[in-house]
VOBA-1610 file (N, C-alpha, C; in pm, whole numbers, padded with zeros to 5 digits, always signed):
BEGIN
Met+00400+02099+01276Met+00280+02026+01317Met+00226+01946+01201Val+00207+01815+01221Val+00151+01728+01119Val+00001+01717+01144Arg-00075+01758+01044Arg-00222+01758+01056Arg-00276+01623+01010Ile-00353+01559+01098Ile-00399+01422+01076Ile-00549+01418+01053Gly-00589+01336+00955Gly-00729+01303+00935Gly-00747+01154+00956Ile-00854+01115+01026Ile-00878+00975+01058Ile-01008+00929+00993Ile-00999+00817+00921Ile-01117+00755+00861Ile-01153+00634+00944Gly-01268+00639+01010Gly-01310+00529+01096Gly-01330+00577+01238Thr-01426+00518+01308Thr-01458+00564+01444Thr-01473+00447+01542Gly-01420+00330+01507Gly-01424+00215+01597Gly-01295+00205+01676Phe-01197+00134+01621Phe-01065+00124+01682Phe-01002+00262+01698Ala-01030+00350+01605Ala-00976+00486+01614Ala-01023+00556+01741Arg-01150+00539+01774Arg-01204+00604+01893Arg-01150+00541+02021Arg-01143+00408+02023Arg-01102+00339+02145Arg-00953+00352+02172Val-00872+00348+02067Val-00727+00335+02086Val-00650+00450+02021Gln-00673+00476+01894Gln-00584+00565+01819Gln-00595+00711+01863Leu-00715+00761+01877Leu-00729+00902+01915Leu-00676+00929+02056Pro-00707+00847+02157Pro-00642+00869+02287Pro-00490+00860+02279Ala-00439+00766+02197Ala-00295+00750+02186Ala-00229+00871+02123Leu-00295+00935+02028Leu-00235+01049+01960Leu-00213+01168+02053Arg-00281+01169+02166Arg-00257+01275+02264Arg-00116+01266+02323Leu-00052+01150+02309Leu+00084+01131+02359Leu+00187+01138+02246Val+00145+01188+02130Val+00236+01199+02015Val+00260+01346+01985Pro+00375+01402+02024Pro+00401+01544+01999Pro+00405+01575+01849Gly+00371+01697+01816Gly+00381+01742+01677Gly+00265+01703+01590Thr+00154+01662+01653Thr+00037+01621+01575Thr-00085+01702+01615Glu-00176+01714+01520Glu-00306+01775+01544Glu-00409+01701+01459Val-00508+01643+01523Val-00614+01575+01449Val-00714+01680+01405Val-00726+01698+01275Val-00809+01807+01221Val-00934+01758+01150Gly-00946+01625+01127Gly-01063+01576+01057Gly-01092+01432+01090Val-01222+01396+01085Val-01264+01258+01109Val-01378+01226+01013Ala-01381+01102+00967Ala-01486+01057+00876Ala-01533+00919+00918Ser-01659+00890+00887Ser-01715+00759+00915Ser-01823+00731+00811Gly-01847+00602+00789Gly-01957+00564+00701Gly-02090+00613+00753Arg-02098+00633+00884Arg-02216+00691+00947Arg-02179+00829+01001Arg-02238+00931+00943Arg-02205+01068+00982Arg-02227+01089+01132Ser-02329+01026+01188Ser-02357+01045+01330Ser-02241+00997+01416Asn-02175+00888+01376Asn-02059+00840+01451Asn-01945+00940+01447Ala-01921+00998+01329Ala-01816+01098+01316Ala-01846+01222+01399Asp-01973+01262+01403Asp-02011+01378+01484Asp-01982+01355+01631Val-02015+01236+01680Val-01991+01204+01821Val-01842+01206+01853Val-01762+01146+01768Val-01617+01141+01792Val-01556+01281+01782Ala-01603+01360+01688Ala-01551+01497+01673Ala-01576+01578+01800Arg-01695+01564+01859Arg-01724+01637+01983Arg-01638+01584+02098Glu-01622+01454+02106Glu-01548+01394+02216Glu-01401+01434+02215Phe-01341+01445+02095Phe-01198+01473+02085Phe-01169+01611+02027Ala-01269+01697+02021Ala-01252+01835+01975Ala-01186+01842+01838Ile-01239+01764+01745Ile-01188+01760+01607Ile-01269+01859+01524Pro-01206+01955+01458Pro-01282+02064+01395Pro-01361+02027+01271Gln-01315+01927+01193Gln-01383+01896+01068Gln-01441+01755+01070Val-01565+01743+01021Val-01631+01615+01009Val-01664+01592+00862Phe-01630+01472+00812Phe-01653+01439+00672Phe-01756+01326+00664Gln-01840+01332+00561Gln-01944+01233+00543Gln-01887+01094+00516Asp-01774+01091+00442Asp-01714+00962+00411Asp-01564+00976+00397Gly-01497+00861+00391Gly-01351+00861+00385Gly-01297+00918+00256Ala-01371+00905+00146Ala-01323+00957+00018Ala-01304+01107+00023Ala-01396+01176+00089Ala-01385+01322+00099Ala-01268+01362+00187Leu-01250+01293+00298Leu-01137+01326+00386Leu-01004+01298+00318Ala-00996+01189+00243Ala-00870+01147+00182Ala-00811+01253+00091Val-00894+01335+00029Val-00845+01434-00068Val-00860+01577-00018Ala-00902+01594+00107Ala-00929+01728+00159Ala-00801+01807+00179Asp-00807+01937+00156Asp-00695+02026+00185Asp-00675+02036+00337Gly-00553+02071+00376Gly-00524+02094+00516Gly-00499+01969+00598Ile-00482+01856+00530Ile-00450+01730+00598Ile-00320+01676+00541Asp-00226+01644+00629Asp-00095+01595+00585Asp-00084+01443+00589Leu-00154+01381+00684Leu-00143+01237+00706Leu-00282+01179+00729Val-00314+01075+00656Val-00443+01009+00669Val-00425+00873+00735Ile-00498+00850+00842Ile-00502+00718+00906Ile-00628+00648+00857Val-00609+00539+00783Val-00722+00462+00730Val-00754+00353+00832Ser-00856+00379+00914Ser-00893+00288+01022Ser-01037+00240+01004Ser-01079+00233+00880Ser-01214+00188+00847Ser-01214+00036+00826Thr-01324-00019+00781Thr-01331-00163+00756Thr-01240-00199+00639Pro-01185-00322+00638Pro-01084-00358+00537Pro-01131-00347+00393Asp-01261-00362+00367Asp-01308-00353+00229Asp-01296-00214+00170Ser-01269-00114+00254Ser-01254+00024+00205Ser-01109+00071+00201His-01016-00009+00251His-00877+00036+00264His-00816+00075+00130Glu-00837-00005+00029Glu-00772+00021-00099Glu-00812+00157-00154Arg-00940+00185-00164Arg-00981+00311-00228Arg-00942+00432-00145Tyr-00950+00424-00013Tyr-00915+00540+00069Tyr-00765+00564+00069Ala-00686+00458+00083Ala-00541+00474+00087Ala-00487+00526-00045Ile-00535+00472-00155Ile-00488+00518-00286Ile-00530+00662-00310Ala-00652+00697-00274Ala-00698+00835-00292Ala-00611+00932-00212Ala-00577+00895-00089Ala-00494+00983-00007Ala-00353+00996-00063Leu-00295+00885-00107Leu-00161+00892-00166Leu-00161+00977-00292Glu-00261+00958-00376Glu-00267+01038-00499Glu-00294+01185-00472Ala-00348+01216-00354Ala-00368+01355-00314Ala-00246+01413-00245Gly-00137+01335-00240Gly-00011+01387-00186Gly+00006+01372-00037Lys-00070+01284+00027Lys-00065+01272+00172Lys+00012+01147+00216His+00065+01150+00337His+00117+01030+00400His-00001+00945+00444Val+00021+00812+00450Val-00088+00722+00486Val-00040+00617+00586Leu-00119+00598+00691Leu-00105+00481+00778Leu-00232+00401+00761Cys-00220+00277+00714Cys-00335+00192+00687Cys-00345+00083+00793Glu-00465+00066+00847Glu-00488-00043+00941Glu-00470-00178+00873Lys-00452-00279+00954Lys-00447-00415+00901Lys-00582-00481+00925Pro-00618-00586+00848Pro-00545-00631+00730Pro-00542-00521+00626Met-00433-00515+00552Met-00412-00405+00458Met-00522-00396+00355Ala-00577-00510+00313Ala-00677-00512+00207Ala-00758-00640+00217Leu-00846-00662+00121Leu-00923-00786+00117Leu-00842-00902+00063Asp-00747-00873-00025Asp-00667-00979-00085Asp-00536-00921-00137Ala-00450-01009-00186Ala-00318-00967-00232Ala-00325-00879-00356Ala-00427-00898-00440Ala-00439-00815-00560Ala-00463-00669-00522Gln-00551-00644-00425Gln-00572-00508-00377Gln-00445-00453-00313Ala-00381-00533-00231Ala-00259-00488-00164Ala-00149-00456-00265Ala-00140-00532-00373Ala-00039-00507-00476Ala-00064-00372-00542Arg-00189-00339-00568Arg-00220-00209-00628Arg-00184-00095-00533Met-00212-00113-00406Met-00177-00012-00308Met-00026+00006-00299Ala+00048-00104-00297Ala+00194-00098-00290Ala+00253-00032-00414Ala+00192-00057-00529Ala+00242+00002-00653Ala+00225+00154-00652Val+00112+00201-00603Val+00090+00346-00594Val+00190+00408-00497Ala+00212+00341-00384Ala+00309+00392-00286Ala+00450+00396-00343Ala+00487+00295-00421Ala+00622+00288-00477Ala+00649+00403-00573Arg+00545+00455-00637Arg+00561+00567-00729Arg+00570+00701-00656Arg+00554+00698-00525Arg+00557+00821-00445Arg+00650+00804-00326Pro+00779+00790-00350Pro+00873+00760-00241Pro+00883+00872-00137Ala+00843+00993-00172Ala+00849+01103-00076Ala+00737+01096+00026Gln+00637+01015-00001Gln+00524+01000+00092Gln+00537+00871+00170Leu+00502+00875+00296Leu+00506+00756+00379Leu+00380+00674+00355Ala+00397+00544+00340Ala+00286+00451+00324Ala+00316+00332+00414Trp+00264+00336+00535Trp+00292+00235+00636Trp+00165+00158+00670Val+00184+00035+00719Val+00074-00046+00771Val+00086-00049+00923Asp-00028-00046+00990Asp-00027-00038+01136Asp+00001-00174+01201His+00119-00227+01171His+00167-00345+01244His+00246-00293+01364Glu+00170-00243+01462Glu+00233-00175+01575Glu+00313-00265+01666Leu+00295-00398+01656Leu+00372-00487+01743Leu+00521-00481+01713Arg+00559-00428+01599Arg+00702-00404+01573Arg+00759-00303+01672Tyr+00672-00227+01736Tyr+00715-00124+01831Tyr+00688-00163+01976Glu+00643-00287+02000Glu+00619-00333+02136Glu+00754-00374+02197Pro+00789-00326+02317Pro+00924-00347+02371Pro+00969-00493+02376Asn+00882-00585+02418Asn+00922-00726+02425Asn+00950-00783+02287Arg+00865-00751+02192Arg+00880-00806+02058Arg+00997-00741+01984Arg+01024-00616+02014Arg+01144-00553+01959Arg+01270-00614+02019Glu+01263-00648+02147Glu+01377-00713+02213Glu+01404-00850+02153Val+01298-00924+02117Val+01317-01052+02050Val+01394-01034+01920Arg+01357-00934+01843Arg+01431-00907+01719Arg+01578-00882+01746Asp+01606-00796+01845Asp+01746-00761+01874Asp+01824-00884+01922Leu+01763-00968+02004Leu+01832-01087+02054Leu+01859-01186+01941Leu+01763-01202+01852Leu+01784-01294+01740Leu+01897-01246+01650Arg+01901-01117+01624Arg+02005-01064+01537Arg+02142-01066+01603Ala+02142-01067+01736Ala+02269-01075+01808Ala+02315-01220+01827Gly+02232-01315+01782Gly+02270-01456+01795Gly+02255-01509+01936Ala+02166-01450+02016Ala+02155-01487+02157Ala+02113-01631+02179Ile+02038-01689+02084Ile+01997-01829+02100Ile+02049-01915+01983Gly+02153-01867+01920Gly+02214-01944+01812Gly+02136-01934+01682Glu+02147-02035+01600Glu+02079-02037+01471Glu+01929-02058+01491Leu+01850-01971+01433Leu+01705-01981+01449Leu+01651-02103+01374Arg+01570-02180+01444Arg+01514-02302+01383Arg+01362-02301+01373His+01295-02253+01478His+01150-02266+01479His+01086-02154+01560Leu+00973-02102+01507Leu+00892-02004+01578Leu+00753-02062+01595Glu+00702-02058+01716Glu+00566-02102+01743Glu+00488-01984+01802Leu+00383-01942+01733Leu+00304-01828+01778Leu+00158-01872+01788Ser+00092-01836+01898Ser-00048-01875+01913Ser-00124-01768+01991Leu-00254-01770+01971Leu-00345-01685+02047Leu-00472-01763+02072Lys-00499-01792+02200Lys-00619-01865+02241Lys-00656-01817+02381Pro-00770-01763+02402Pro-00866-01715+02303Pro-00835-01572+02265Tyr-00904-01524+02159Tyr-00885-01385+02116Tyr-00935-01290+02223Arg-01051-01322+02281Arg-01101-01245+02393Arg-01127-01341+02509Arg-01100-01297+02629Arg-01123-01382+02745Arg-01271-01417+02755Gly-01301-01541+02789Gly-01439-01583+02800Gly-01494-01630+02667Asp-01627-01633+02657Asp-01693-01695+02544Asp-01759-01594+02451Gly-01713-01469+02449Gly-01783-01364+02376Gly-01814-01399+02232Arg-01720-01459+02161Arg-01741-01485+02019Arg-01816-01617+01995Leu-01839-01694+02101Leu-01918-01816+02085Leu-02067-01789+02102Gln-02102-01685+02178Gln-02241-01661+02212Gln-02305-01563+02115Thr-02414-01607+02052Thr-02482-01522+01954Thr-02526-01390+02015Ser-02584-01395+02135Ser-02637-01275+02197Ser-02527-01178+02236Ala-02408-01230+02267Ala-02300-01144+02312Ala-02234-01068+02198Ala-02248-01118+02077Ala-02182-01056+01962Ala-02277-01057+01843Pro-02357-00953+01826Pro-02451-00948+01713Pro-02378-00934+01580Trp-02452-00951+01472Trp-02396-00942+01338Trp-02326-00808+01317Gly-02209-00815+01258Gly-02134-00695+01222Gly-02032-00732+01117Trp-01955-00634+01073Trp-01860-00659+00964Trp-01756-00764+01001Trp-01726-00778+01130Trp-01622-00873+01173Trp-01657-01015+01129Tyr-01786-01045+01113Tyr-01828-01179+01076Tyr-01852-01195+00926Asp-01824-01092+00851Asp-01853-01089+00707Asp-01722-01093+00628Ala-01696-01205+00561Ala-01572-01219+00485Ala-01563-01118+00371Thr-01675-01079+00314Thr-01672-00985+00201Thr-01627-00846+00244Arg-01630-00818+00373Arg-01587-00688+00424Arg-01451-00695+00494Gly-01390-00814+00494Gly-01258-00828+00551Gly-01256-00868+00697Gly-01370-00920+00746Gly-01373-00962+00885Gly-01298-01093+00908Gly-01281-01128+01035Gly-01219-01255+01069Gly-01090-01242+01145Leu-01055-01351+01213Leu-00939-01352+01302Leu-00808-01353+01227Leu-00804-01416+01111Leu-00678-01423+01036Leu-00629-01283+01001Gly-00719-01198+00952Gly-00679-01062+00919Gly-00654-00978+01042Ala-00736-00997+01146Ala-00727-00913+01265Ala-00601-00940+01346Val-00567-01067+01364Val-00452-01104+01448Val-00346-01182+01371Gly-00392-01273+01285Gly-00295-01352+01208Gly-00201-01267+01127Ser-00251-01155+01074Ser-00164-01066+00996Ser-00049-01015+01081His-00076-00982+01207His+00031-00936+01297His+00137-01044+01318Leu+00091-01167+01338Leu+00185-01275+01368Leu+00269-01312+01247Ile+00209-01310+01129Ile+00287-01331+01006Ile+00391-01220+00991Asp+00349-01097+01017Asp+00442-00985+01005Asp+00556-00997+01106Leu+00526-01043+01227Leu+00634-01061+01326Leu+00737-01162+01279Cys+00692-01269+01215Cys+00788-01368+01163Cys+00884-01303+01064Arg+00832-01220+00977Arg+00916-01152+00878Arg+01005-01047+00945Tyr+00950-00974+01040Tyr+01023-00869+01111Tyr+01138-00929+01193Trp+01113-01036+01263Trp+01216-01097+01347Trp+01327-01160+01266Thr+01293-01220+01155Thr+01392-01299+01081Thr+01453-01224+00963Gly+01385-01121+00915Gly+01430-01054+00793Gly+01417-01141+00671Ala+01334-01245+00682Ala+01320-01343+00575Ala+01180-01337+00515Asp+01167-01383+00392Asp+01037-01393+00326Asp+00978-01531+00347Val+00848-01541+00331Val+00779-01668+00339Val+00783-01737+00204Thr+00834-01858+00200Thr+00849-01929+00072Thr+00749-02042+00054Ala+00686-02088+00163Ala+00587-02196+00151Ala+00487-02183+00265Val+00362-02221+00235Val+00253-02211+00333Val+00172-02340+00328Ala+00140-02396+00445Ala+00052-02512+00454Ala-00040-02493+00573Gly-00168-02523+00556Gly-00263-02507+00665Gly-00394-02452+00614Gly-00471-02394+00701Gly-00599-02341+00657Gly-00671-02268+00768Ala-00792-02219+00733Ala-00875-02145+00826Ala-01014-02206+00827Ala-01091-02179+00932Ala-01225-02237+00944Ala-01317-02142+01018Thr-01446-02165+01003Thr-01549-02089+01073Thr-01632-02186+01156Phe-01635-02164+01287Phe-01710-02250+01378Phe-01826-02176+01445Gly-01821-02045+01445Gly-01918-01967+01520Gly-02060-01980+01468Pro-02159-01953+01554Pro-02300-01965+01517Pro-02347-01845+01435Pro-02468-01852+01380Pro-02524-01734+01312Pro-02536-01616+01408Arg-02534-01497+01352Arg-02546-01374+01431Arg-02673-01299+01392Val-02733-01235+01487Val-02857-01164+01462Val-02826-01021+01418Asp-02881-00980+01302Asp-02855-00845+01252Asp-02954-00745+01310Glu-02951-00622+01260Glu-03033-00515+01315Glu-03182-00540+01300Thr-03219-00623+01204Thr-03361-00653+01182Thr-03408-00774+01261Gly-03316-00835+01337Gly-03351-00954+01412Gly-03337-01082+01335Thr-03277-01075+01216Thr-03262-01191+01129Thr-03128-01259+01154Pro-03127-01391+01178Pro-02998-01461+01193Pro-02923-01465+01060Arg-02794-01438+01065Arg-02712-01442+00944Arg-02589-01529+00972Pro-02556-01620+00884Pro-02440-01707+00907Pro-02309-01629+00899Ala-02221-01658+00990Ala-02087-01597+00983Ala-02011-01658+00866Thr-01943-01574+00791Thr-01865-01622+00676Thr-01715-01600+00694Ser-01676-01524+00793Ser-01533-01500+00817Ser-01477-01606+00910Asp-01346-01623+00906Asp-01281-01726+00987Asp-01273-01685+01133Asp-01287-01783+01222Asp-01263-01760+01364Asp-01158-01858+01419Phe-01094-01930+01327Phe-00985-02022+01363Phe-00893-02035+01243Ala-00764-02042+01270Ala-00667-02070+01163Ala-00545-02136+01224Ser-00487-02228+01150Ser-00363-02294+01191Ser-00282-02324+01066Phe-00156-02281+01065Phe-00077-02298+00944Phe+00072-02298+00976Val+00147-02349+00881Val+00293-02359+00892Val+00356-02278+00780Leu+00461-02204+00814Leu+00533-02124+00716Leu+00678-02172+00707Arg+00727-02182+00586Arg+00870-02202+00564Arg+00926-02067+00524Leu+01034-02024+00591Leu+01096-01896+00563Leu+01220-01913+00478Ser+01255-01808+00405Ser+01371-01815+00317Ser+01501-01837+00393Ser+01501-01809+00523Ser+01618-01833+00607Ser+01636-01981+00639Gly+01533-02062+00612Gly+01537-02203+00648Gly+01459-02236+00773Ala+01422-02132+00850Ala+01344-02154+00971Ala+01199-02187+00936Val+01130-02250+01031Val+00990-02285+01016Val+00910-02212+01124Ala+00790-02167+01089Ala+00701-02102+01186Ala+00567-02173+01185Thr+00510-02195+01303Thr+00374-02247+01315Thr+00290-02143+01387Ile+00171-02118+01333Ile+00081-02016+01388Ile-00057-02079+01407Thr-00112-02066+01529Thr-00248-02112+01557Thr-00322-02003+01632Ile-00437-01965+01580Ile-00517-01860+01644Ile-00662-01907+01651Ser-00727-01877+01763Ser-00864-01922+01782Ser-00945-01816+01854Ala-01062-01786+01800Ala-01157-01698+01867Ala-01269-01779+01933Val-01261-01911+01924Val-01368-01994+01979Val-01319-02083+02094Ala-01192-02075+02129Ala-01142-02151+02243Ala-01202-02095+02372His-01246-02184+02461His-01304-02140+02587His-01196-02090+02683His-01080-02149+02676His-00971-02112+02766His-00840-02117+02688Gly-00742-02045+02738Gly-00612-02047+02672Gly-00517-01948+02736Pro-00393-01949+02694Pro-00291-01862+02754Pro-00290-01721+02699Gly-00384-01688+02611Gly-00375-01559+02544Gly-00263-01564+02442His-00186-01459+02432His-00072-01458+02340His+00041-01544+02397Phe+00094-01631+02314Phe+00209-01712+02354Phe+00299-01733+02233Thr+00428-01713+02255Thr+00527-01732+02148Thr+00649-01801+02205Gln+00698-01902+02135Gln+00825-01967+02170Gln+00914-01969+02047Val+01033-01914+02063Val+01130-01906+01954Val+01247-01997+01990Thr+01272-02094+01905Thr+01374-02196+01934Thr+01494-02179+01843Gly+01612-02172+01906Gly+01737-02166+01832Gly+01825-02285+01866Ser+01938-02293+01802Ser+02028-02406+01826Ser+02089-02405+01964Glu+02087-02289+02031Glu+02152-02278+02162Glu+02060-02229+02272Gly+01931-02213+02244Gly+01843-02165+02350Gly+01704-02131+02299Thr+01627-02069+02389Thr+01485-02044+02365Thr+01446-01905+02415Leu+01355-01841+02343Leu+01289-01719+02388Leu+01141-01749+02403Val+01081-01701+02513Val+00940-01726+02539Val+00871-01594+02569Leu+00768-01564+02491Leu+00682-01448+02515Leu+00550-01498+02570Thr+00512-01449+02687Thr+00387-01490+02749Thr+00297-01369+02767Gly+00175-01377+02713Gly+00084-01265+02724Gly+00139-01144+02651Glu+00105-01027+02701Glu+00147-00903+02638Glu+00278-00850+02692Val+00317-00891+02812Val+00428-00820+02876Val+00532-00910+02941Gly+00543-01034+02900Gly+00644-01121+02961Gly+00741-01177+02860Leu+00872-01166+02887Leu+00975-01220+02799Leu+01079-01293+02883Glu+01108-01419+02843Glu+01209-01499+02911Glu+01307-01554+02809Ile+01428-01583+02857Ile+01530-01648+02775Ile+01586-01767+02850Gly+01613-01872+02778Gly+01675-01989+02839Gly+01783-02044+02748Arg+01903-02061+02802Arg+02011-02124+02726Arg+02001-02275+02740Ser+02055-02344+02643Ser+02050-02490+02643Ser+02103-02545+02775Gly+02022-02627+02843Gly+02062-02687+02970Gly+02035-02602+03091Gly+01985-02480+03073Gly+01960-02390+03185Gly+01814-02353+03197Pro+01776-02282+03305Pro+01637-02244+03325Pro+01600-02119+03244Leu+01472-02093+03234Leu+01426-01968+03175Leu+01448-01854+03273Glu+01492-01740+03221Glu+01516-01621+03304Glu+01433-01505+03250Asp+01373-01430+03342Asp+01289-01316+03303Asp+01377-01201+03256Ile+01356-01156+03133Ile+01432-01043+03079Ile+01336-00937+03023Thr+01215-00930+03078Thr+01114-00836+03030Thr+01166-00693+03037Pro+01169-00622+02926Pro+01214-00483+02930Pro+01107-00392+02988Pro+01146-00276+03041Pro+01048-00183+03098Pro+00964-00119+02987Asp+00846-00072+03025Asp+00757-00003+02932Asp+00720+00131+02993Asp+00777+00239+02939Asp+00755+00371+02998Asp+00615+00426+02973Leu+00535+00356+02890Leu+00398+00401+02864Leu+00294+00323+02945Trp+00340+00240+03038Trp+00249+00157+03114Trp+00146+00244+03188Glu+00018+00213+03168Glu-00095+00278+03233Glu-00105+00428+03205Lys-00053+00471+03092Lys-00065+00612+03055Lys-00175+00636+02951Leu-00247+00529+02917Leu-00355+00540+02820Leu-00483+00481+02878Pro-00599+00529+02834Pro-00726+00472+02884Pro-00735+00322+02862Val-00688+00275+02747Val-00681+00131+02720Val-00536+00089+02737Asn-00505+00023+02849Asn-00366-00011+02879Asn-00331-00145+02815Ser-00327-00148+02682Ser-00293-00271+02611Ser-00165-00250+02533Met-00103-00363+02493Met+00019-00351+02413Met-00011-00285+02280Trp-00135-00302+02229Trp-00170-00242+02102Trp-00169-00089+02113Ala-00229-00037+02218Ala-00237+00108+02235Ala-00099+00169+02261Arg-00023+00106+02349Arg+00109+00160+02380Arg+00201+00154+02259Ser+00191+00045+02183Ser+00276+00032+02064Ser+00234+00129+01955Phe+00105+00159+01947Phe+00058+00256+01848Phe+00119+00393+01876Val+00132+00430+02003Val+00196+00558+02037Val+00338+00562+01981Arg+00412+00455+02002Arg+00551+00452+01956Arg+00560+00454+01804Leu+00472+00379+01739Leu+00470+00381+01592Leu+00443+00521+01540Met+00343+00588+01598Met+00308+00722+01548Met+00417+00824+01579Arg+00482+00812+01692Arg+00594+00901+01721Arg+00702+00887+01615Asp+00729+00762+01576Asp+00829+00738+01473Asp+00782+00793+01338Met+00656+00771+01306Met+00605+00817+01177Met+00609+00969+01166Ile+00577+01037+01274Ile+00581+01183+01272Ile+00724+01232+01256Arg+00818+01168+01325Arg+00958+01207+01308Arg+01001+01193+01162Val+00963+01081+01100Val+01003+01058+00962Val+00933+01157+00869Ala+00807+01185+00895Ala+00734+01283+00814Ala+00797+01422+00823Gln+00863+01448+00934Gln+00930+01577+00952Gln+01076+01576+00908Gly+01120+01464+00847Gly+01251+01460+00786Gly+01357+01378+00855Ala+01326+01317+00969Ala+01424+01236+01041Ala+01419+01092+00993Pro+01526+01015+01011Pro+01522+00872+00976Pro+01439+00796+01079Pro+01381+00681+01040Pro+01302+00604+01137Pro+01390+00545+01246Glu+01335+00535+01366Glu+01408+00476+01477Glu+01391+00324+01481Asp+01290+00273+01414Asp+01269+00129+01410Asp+01247+00087+01266Glu+01184-00026+01245Glu+01159-00079+01111Glu+01009-00089+01086Pro+00946+00018+01045Pro+00801+00015+01024Pro+00763-00078+00910Ala+00641-00128+00916Ala+00588-00211+00808Ala+00539-00120+00696Thr+00597-00135+00580Thr+00557-00055+00464Thr+00443-00125+00389Phe+00392-00058+00285Phe+00290-00121+00203Phe+00343-00247+00136His+00473-00250+00107His+00531-00373+00051His+00521-00486+00153Asp+00552-00456+00279Asp+00540-00558+00384Asp+00396-00605+00396Gly+00303-00511+00391Gly+00162-00547+00399Gly+00119-00638+00286Trp+00171-00614+00168Trp+00142-00698+00052Trp+00196-00839+00073Glu+00318-00850+00127Glu+00375-00982+00153Glu+00291-01059+00254Val+00243-00992+00356Val+00157-01057+00455Val+00025-01101+00391Gln-00029-01015+00307Gln-00156-01046+00242Gln-00145-01169+00154Lys-00031-01186+00087Lys-00011-01304+00002Lys-00015-01432+00086Val+00041-01427+00205Val+00038-01544+00292Val-00105-01574+00335Met-00180-01471+00375Met-00317-01494+00418Met-00403-01548+00305Asp-00382-01502+00184Asp-00456-01556+00070Asp-00433-01707+00055Arg-00308-01748+00076Arg-00275-01890+00061Arg-00337-01974+00174Val-00342-01916+00294Val-00407-01987+00404Val-00556-02003+00376Arg-00620-01897+00331Arg-00765-01902+00305Arg-00800-01997+00191Ser-00710-02013+00096Ser-00741-02096-00021Ser-00705-02241-00001Ala-00641-02273+00113Ala-00595-02410+00135Ala-00713-02504+00156
//
């Protein structure tokens, strides 16, 4: 049995804790939050025996084998390093850190402890459609890879992030705490480019922007958003392929997730969370969506939740001595993604 401690009560409460009920060989034994009251509520809801005042205490506590760092990005570095230095496995939420310098320090600590797992929660590597894209590309199903186009418009259906009243001030709008769409979603799409191609990013062009209005904080004071809610950029990969990524949290309408992968002999198209098509040169697109055995087995029936189950199942197997069944994102991968995001933000 792998004993798990979770730092954070936002995404962890909505997605990770329900998902862990479908991961054999695990027991959640501790939870921490910046607000003790939040941790108390989550502990009662999920029958977690230990509550910690903050992530630093949980990270070094006895009786915990694996720490999930699911707090705000500005805290990832100190909690992940503390847990690794205390001899624990670590799964860190994305974005891995505030910048590449923090991510480099985290990766360096992990590299000195090869017996401990240090993974980033890029769970889309475990989503059946996106894993199928990797397998098809490596099998040469569409010939030589030339171009990847990945987009997300809008991040949430409707106008939630455009309306001040619908989304009050929080860390998501604060760049100093790691908020913004580039880290939340762009990091996943950058990671997919590397995962699918096995190539590194050699050049970056583009940028990010903030269009959203001020947000009202707990005191009723409007505060300007400083994190990005739009980004568009081009990547050159070491394989020679080019990737274009556009993400928007302010678009009124859009297709949601959309990806088109172009090769010399055909095309792969990902639509939304659960659609995959292939088309050979001169022929129509054909639906090749693989089945998902976790469909509707979680309270939140999203690709993120279902993929998190698969990632954690793999991580537990590896923690117990088995080889990984897929290709998890390591702290080194997280650092590579962070370097790309830094270049987009500085453009």
